[in-house]
Phi, psi and omega in degrees: 000129182286140177273355182289135184268140180300132174288144178286138182282130180282137176298136180284129179271145182296145180285139183297147182292144176300142179304141180291135180294144184296142182290167180300323180297316184289321177296323178291323180294319182296321181292329187277357174069221182302323176299324185288323180299317177297312184295326176292319176303311181301318181289321183287333184260006186295327177293317180296319175301316181298312178297326177291323180295321176294324184287312184263338184283330179296308177302321186290319177293322178297313178291307183297318179296314177296327177295317180296316179301313182295323177297320176298321179290316181291329182294328179299338182254323187236006181089156188287324182297312179290329178299314180293317180297317186294315180297323177291328175295323182289320183300312180300320174302314179289329173299325175302314179297312188299313179303308181299319183298318181288324177295330175276003177085013181263143177274135183225152177273173176291152179296137179238129178263137172240119182305132176064015172230001178090228182201171182202152167246142180267126175276122182275342173240135180284139175306140184283338179204178182296322181299316180297316184298319176299318181298313181296322179297320185276342179303319179297302174305328179295306183292321180294321177296323177296322178297318179297320179295323176295331173294320180293322175298321181296321179294320180295326181280327188248335185078004183284115184306333178304314179300320183290323179295321179290321181296311184296320178298318178297316180297315181295315179305316181282328173294316175304322183286344180272006179297132185281064187218142167045231184273359171295157180306318182300320177303316183292318186294323183298341178296333180264349178265288176196109181308337182293349174295341180300323178296318179299319179296320177294323179294319179296318177300319178300313179300324182286328181290316179292325184271331180218080181306127187206134185293325180296322178295321175296319179296317182294320178299311181304311184291339182272345185297325174304320178291322178293320181297328180297343182288338187252008177251158178299141183254147176282168181297327178295316179297324179295317180291330177303319187271005180281111173234158182279161177298324177295318178297316180295321182291322178296316184286329175297317177297318180295315184292300187291328179294320181293322180299315178298316177296323180290320177299319182294317178299321176293325180291322187286329182262357180290129176244126181275128179301130178087355183279000000 
């Protein structure tokens, strides 16, 4: 009697399917040699390219398109050279906000320009506290003021009046945005200093409306009223925690804010030109 054990039968595996015949496109690409390889890559990566175009092309078109429209509107009043420089100054200002917001981990949209109203970036994530909001707020004026200062240097080097006009306008633009009210940069910065500064900002805005009536000033004041009113209503625990900042943070922001205000006033004085002088 044999001691050999019967071997277990192995299950039969299905035969692999026959390779698919090359498509007409592949046969054509093969015949075209290197040109066919390039065309094949384009065809195979077409979906990826389309997705990338949608992801990055949209913001570029949104920013670039609105920039061109704004340049056209400003050029009708001040000429195309000043219009281009002015829009670029606004862009640098908005990029300051965008850079700081992303450094703080916030998602932001691409800058969008609105003729005679400037530009804005949409925060897709709300700042987690007053310190973050203030940092995002002051990022724009810091970078924008640097751009205006470079225009002033350009005037000193070339003597071209256009550079001086851009410098003065840039200094004024950033100084105006530091008004401590509502959605202006100064209003955001005030959250880390003292929200009660919003009342002072509202008073300044009212005085400007009476001295220089302007629709934009009225609109800014109206849109800022809800934040001013929030000072006088009871706050929830979450709202109280939002405004909690350390003494070091408050001191840092105060130095940056008031120091920048002084520098911008000095910049405006240095670049101010009296008509006919």
